[in-house]
C-alpha positions as CSV (number, residue, x, y, z in Angstrom):
1,M,46.6,56.0,-15.8
2,P,45.4,52.4,-16.3
3,K,46.2,50.0,-13.5
4,K,48.3,47.7,-15.7
5,E,50.4,50.7,-16.9
6,A,50.8,52.0,-13.3
7,N,52.0,48.6,-12.1
8,S,54.5,48.5,-15.0
9,N,55.8,51.9,-14.2
10,R,56.2,50.9,-10.5
11,I,58.2,47.8,-11.4
12,K,60.4,49.8,-13.7
13,L,60.9,52.5,-11.0
14,D,61.9,49.8,-8.5
15,E,64.4,48.4,-10.9
16,I,66.0,51.8,-11.5
17,L,66.4,52.4,-7.8
18,K,67.9,49.0,-7.2
19,S,70.4,49.5,-10.1
20,L,72.0,52.2,-8.0
21,F,73.6,49.4,-5.9
22,T,75.1,47.5,-8.8
23,V,78.1,49.8,-9.2
24,S,81.8,48.9,-8.9
25,N,83.0,47.5,-5.6
26,K,85.0,50.6,-4.6
27,V,82.0,52.9,-5.1
28,L,79.6,50.5,-3.5
29,I,81.8,49.9,-0.4
30,N,82.3,53.7,0.1
31,M,78.6,54.2,-0.1
32,L,77.9,51.4,2.4
33,N,80.5,52.7,4.8
34,S,78.6,56.0,4.9
35,L,75.2,54.5,5.1
36,F,76.0,52.0,7.9
37,K,78.9,53.9,9.6
38,E,81.4,51.2,8.7
39,N,85.0,51.4,7.8
40,Y,85.7,48.7,5.1
41,A,88.7,49.1,2.9
42,A,87.6,48.9,-0.7
43,E,90.7,47.1,-1.9
44,A,90.4,44.4,0.8
45,T,86.7,43.8,0.9
46,E,84.6,41.2,-1.0
47,V,81.0,42.1,-1.8
48,S,78.4,39.5,-2.6
49,F,74.7,40.0,-3.2
50,G,72.1,37.7,-1.6
51,S,68.7,36.5,-2.6
52,N,65.9,39.0,-1.9
53,E,63.0,36.5,-2.1
54,F,61.8,34.4,0.8
55,V,58.9,32.0,1.1
56,D,57.1,31.9,4.4
57,D,55.4,28.9,6.1
58,A,52.1,29.8,4.2
59,Y,54.0,29.8,0.9
60,N,53.7,33.5,0.5
61,I,56.6,35.3,-1.2
62,L,58.4,38.1,0.6
63,R,60.4,40.2,-1.8
64,G,62.8,42.8,-0.4
65,D,65.2,45.3,-2.2
66,I,68.9,44.8,-1.6
67,F,70.6,42.2,0.5
68,L,74.4,41.9,0.5
69,K,77.4,40.7,2.4
70,L,80.7,42.4,3.1
71,S,83.7,40.3,4.1
72,D,87.3,41.2,4.8
73,A,90.1,39.5,6.8
74,D,88.6,40.5,10.1
75,Q,84.8,40.3,9.8
76,S,81.8,39.3,7.7
77,N,78.5,41.1,8.0
78,H,75.1,41.0,6.2
79,Y,73.3,44.2,5.2
80,H,69.8,45.0,4.0
81,V,68.6,48.2,2.3
82,E,65.1,49.2,1.3
83,I,64.4,52.2,-0.9
84,Q,61.0,53.7,-0.4
85,T,59.1,56.6,-1.9
86,L,56.3,56.5,0.7
87,N,55.9,55.3,4.3
88,D,53.1,53.4,5.9
89,D,52.5,51.7,9.3
90,S,53.4,48.3,7.9
91,M,57.0,49.2,6.9
92,V,58.6,48.3,10.2
93,I,56.7,45.0,10.2
94,R,57.9,44.2,6.8
95,M,61.5,45.0,7.8
96,L,61.2,42.6,10.7
97,E,59.9,39.9,8.4
98,Y,62.7,40.5,5.9
99,G,65.3,40.5,8.7
100,I,64.0,37.2,10.2
101,S,63.7,35.6,6.8
102,K,67.3,36.5,5.9
103,A,68.5,35.4,9.4
104,R,66.8,32.1,8.9
105,E,68.4,31.7,5.5
106,I,71.9,32.5,7.0
107,A,71.4,30.0,9.8
108,Q,70.7,27.1,7.4
109,G,73.6,24.7,7.3
110,V,75.1,26.0,10.5
111,E,75.9,23.3,13.0
112,D,73.2,22.7,15.6
113,T,74.0,23.9,19.1
114,E,72.0,23.9,22.3
115,E,70.7,27.3,21.4
116,T,69.5,28.5,18.0
117,I,70.8,31.9,17.1
118,F,69.4,34.2,14.4
119,Y,71.7,37.1,13.2
120,I,69.5,39.8,11.8
121,P,71.3,41.8,9.0
122,K,72.2,45.4,9.6
123,Q,69.2,47.2,8.1
124,L,68.4,50.7,6.7
125,V,65.4,52.2,5.0
126,I,66.1,55.1,2.6
127,F,63.0,57.3,2.2
128,I,63.2,59.5,-0.8
129,E,60.2,61.8,-0.5
130,Q,59.5,64.4,2.1
131,N,57.2,63.2,4.8
132,P,56.8,64.8,8.3
133,S,55.6,61.5,9.8
134,I,58.9,59.7,9.1
135,K,61.2,59.7,12.1
136,D,64.9,59.0,12.5
137,E,64.2,55.3,13.0
138,L,61.4,52.7,12.6
139,R,60.3,51.3,16.0
140,L,58.6,48.2,17.1
141,R,58.2,46.5,20.5
142,L,57.9,42.8,20.7
143,I,56.2,41.7,24.0
144,F,56.0,38.0,24.8
145,P,53.5,36.2,27.1
146,D,56.2,35.6,29.8
147,G,56.9,39.4,30.0
148,Q,60.0,39.4,27.7
149,E,60.3,42.6,25.7
150,V,62.4,43.3,22.7
151,K,62.8,46.7,21.2
152,Y,63.3,46.5,17.4
153,R,64.9,49.5,15.7
154,V,65.7,50.2,12.1
155,P,67.7,53.4,11.1
156,V,66.2,55.7,8.5
157,M,67.9,57.9,5.9
158,K,65.7,60.9,5.0
159,Y,67.1,61.4,1.5
160,W,65.1,64.6,0.9
161,E,67.3,66.3,3.5
162,Y,70.4,65.6,1.4
163,G,71.6,68.0,-1.2
164,K,74.4,67.5,-3.8
165,A,77.0,68.7,-1.4
166,E,76.1,66.1,1.3
167,I,76.0,63.3,-1.3
168,L,79.5,64.2,-2.6
169,E,81.0,64.7,0.9
170,Q,79.7,61.3,2.1
171,K,80.7,59.5,-1.2
172,L,77.1,58.5,-1.8
173,Y,77.7,58.9,-5.6
174,P,75.2,56.4,-6.9
175,L,72.4,58.3,-5.1
176,L,73.0,61.4,-7.2
177,P,70.2,60.6,-9.6
178,L,67.7,60.6,-6.7
179,Q,68.1,64.4,-6.5
180,V,65.6,64.9,-9.3
181,F,63.2,62.4,-7.9
182,K,62.7,64.6,-4.8
183,L,60.6,66.8,-7.0
184,R,57.9,64.1,-7.3
185,Y,56.5,65.2,-3.9
186,Q,55.8,68.7,-5.2
187,M,54.5,67.4,-8.5
188,E,52.1,65.0,-6.9
189,K,50.7,67.7,-4.6
190,I,50.1,70.0,-7.6
191,K,48.5,67.2,-9.7
192,L,46.1,66.3,-6.9
193,R,44.9,69.9,-6.6
194,K,41.7,70.4,-8.5
195,T,42.8,74.0,-9.3
196,H,46.2,73.2,-10.6
197,T,47.5,74.6,-13.9
198,E,49.7,72.8,-16.5
199,Q,52.1,75.7,-16.2
200,E,52.9,74.8,-12.6
201,L,53.9,71.3,-13.6
202,R,55.8,72.6,-16.6
203,E,57.9,74.9,-14.4
204,L,58.8,71.9,-12.1
205,I,59.7,69.6,-15.0
206,E,62.0,72.3,-16.4
207,K,63.6,72.5,-13.0
208,A,63.9,68.7,-13.0
209,Q,65.7,69.0,-16.4
210,Q,68.2,71.4,-14.9
211,I,68.8,69.1,-11.9
212,V,69.3,66.1,-14.3
213,E,71.9,68.1,-16.3
214,E,73.7,69.2,-13.1
215,M,73.9,65.7,-11.7
216,A,75.0,64.3,-15.1
217,H,77.9,66.8,-15.3
218,E,78.8,66.0,-11.7
219,A,79.0,62.3,-12.5
220,A,81.2,63.1,-15.5
221,R,83.5,65.1,-13.2
222,L,83.7,62.2,-10.8
223,F,84.7,60.0,-13.6
224,K,87.5,62.3,-14.8
225,V,89.0,62.5,-11.3
226,E,88.7,58.7,-11.0
227,E,86.2,58.6,-8.2
228,I,84.0,56.3,-10.3
229,D,84.7,54.2,-13.3
230,G,83.1,54.1,-16.8
231,G,80.6,51.5,-15.7
232,D,79.5,53.5,-12.7
233,L,79.2,56.6,-14.9
234,H,77.0,54.7,-17.3
235,K,74.7,53.5,-14.6
236,I,74.4,56.9,-12.9
237,L,73.7,58.6,-16.2
238,L,71.1,56.0,-17.2
239,A,69.3,56.2,-13.8
240,N,69.4,60.0,-14.1
241,E,67.8,59.9,-17.5
242,E,65.2,57.2,-16.6
243,L,64.1,59.0,-13.5
244,F,63.5,62.2,-15.5
245,R,61.6,60.2,-18.1
246,Y,59.4,58.7,-15.3
247,L,58.6,62.2,-13.9
248,N,58.0,63.7,-17.3
249,N,55.8,60.9,-18.6
250,R,53.8,60.9,-15.4
251,Y,53.2,64.6,-15.0
252,V,53.8,66.5,-18.2
253,N,54.4,64.0,-21.0
254,D,56.5,66.2,-23.3
255,E,58.5,63.8,-25.5
256,K,60.7,66.6,-26.7
257,L,62.1,67.1,-23.1
258,N,62.9,63.3,-23.0
259,E,64.9,63.7,-26.2
260,E,66.7,66.7,-24.9
261,V,67.8,64.8,-21.8
262,L,68.8,61.8,-23.9
263,S,70.9,63.9,-26.2
264,M,72.6,65.6,-23.3
265,T,73.4,62.2,-21.7
266,R,74.9,61.0,-25.0
267,L,77.0,64.1,-25.5
268,L,78.5,63.5,-22.0
269,Y,79.0,59.8,-22.3
270,N,80.1,59.3,-25.9
271,P,83.4,61.2,-25.7
272,I,84.3,59.0,-22.7
273,E,83.5,55.9,-24.6
274,V,85.5,57.2,-27.6
275,E,88.5,57.8,-25.3
276,K,88.1,54.3,-23.8
277,A,87.9,52.8,-27.3
278,K,91.2,54.6,-28.2
279,Q,93.0,53.1,-25.3
280,E,91.4,49.6,-25.4
281,G,90.3,48.6,-28.8
282,I,92.0,51.1,-31.2
283,L,95.5,50.8,-29.7
284,E,95.2,47.0,-30.1
285,G,94.2,47.6,-33.7
286,E,97.2,49.9,-34.3
287,A,99.6,47.4,-32.8
288,K,98.2,44.7,-35.1
289,G,98.4,47.1,-38.0
290,K,102.2,47.3,-37.6
291,L,102.4,43.6,-38.2
292,E,99.7,43.1,-40.8
293,G,99.6,46.4,-42.5
294,K,98.1,49.8,-41.6
295,L,94.8,49.2,-43.4
296,E,94.0,46.0,-41.6
297,G,95.0,47.7,-38.3
298,K,92.5,50.5,-38.9
299,L,89.8,48.1,-39.9
300,E,90.4,46.1,-36.7
301,A,90.2,49.2,-34.7
302,A,86.9,50.1,-36.4
303,R,85.5,46.7,-35.7
304,N,86.4,47.0,-32.0
305,A,84.7,50.4,-31.8
306,V,81.6,49.1,-33.6
307,K,81.3,46.3,-31.0
308,K,81.4,48.9,-28.3
309,G,78.4,50.6,-29.8
310,L,80.1,53.9,-30.7
311,P,78.4,56.2,-33.3
312,S,79.7,55.6,-36.9
313,E,80.8,59.3,-37.2
314,D,83.0,59.0,-34.2
315,I,84.5,55.7,-35.3
316,A,85.4,57.2,-38.7
317,E,87.0,60.2,-37.1
318,I,89.2,58.3,-34.6
319,T,90.2,55.4,-36.9
320,G,90.6,57.2,-40.2
321,V,88.4,54.6,-41.8
322,P,85.9,56.1,-44.3
323,L,82.4,56.5,-42.9
324,E,80.9,54.3,-45.7
325,T,83.3,51.5,-44.7
326,V,82.4,51.9,-41.1
327,Q,78.7,51.6,-41.9
328,K,79.3,48.5,-43.9
329,L,81.3,47.0,-41.0
330,K,78.5,47.8,-38.6
331,A,75.9,46.2,-40.9
332,E,78.1,43.0,-41.1
333,L,78.7,42.7,-37.4
334,L,75.2,43.6,-36.2
335,N,73.3,41.5,-38.6
């Protein structure tokens, strides 16, 4: 794979992983409670995301993954999460650099006292892929010339040890899509073998497709029981699909499989959007129709549904507006 393409794929992968933390407050807070062993009440907690870029004294840019702040009536704490596919010896050093940079940022604007205090955020590294060298925490000892010693520790989540049951039990719902990504470890090992066969990779990508479908249906179930909302569902399904596409394009490159996963995702998501449109847009159109005539009410309902991006066939079915008219409305509104 060309270097430019590899870098592009890496950037896209990073963005997919970070998107898993852009879910609704309730779902995000429940996940953070599990990851950091906290007990925030979702309805009484404010979440704010912080900057993830810092410039050091040499004008080098440090760029972390996720920095956020949780605040309720009793406390306010900063958190930092890194999502990693691989481990290296520099990881703990980077975590310390990130932590100090964020602490320095937090300290800006605080009134001077006799003693400067840096509050390091609560940190966690999520390692996705199996690696026997990864321990339960990252460790570093800071030893100063006068003999002072500081033991720096960062907890680690070994994601490869978590199955669907553990993810659901701990309400780590946004991390469901990472179940398929765990297969990359096996795929990479096979690809690096000189004697590997295409069939071996084919069998794994078919297994990946099964996992993606299972996670998608699980996400749809969570939506139906109101554990996640429609926006959460969309992000989980999208990450699910994109992670499969990443694996498929990298190891097998069967476009037909990408289309099958995309179709499955649409089949799950579109009925939910249709129902949402009925309750939000279409009911508004029907109410307006009582005042201005049934036809105008139906057309207004169709316009609302078009704006939400629903398929023309679904709009025609739920509004009673002819398909040809729906297509004309779509052409008018989208051009």
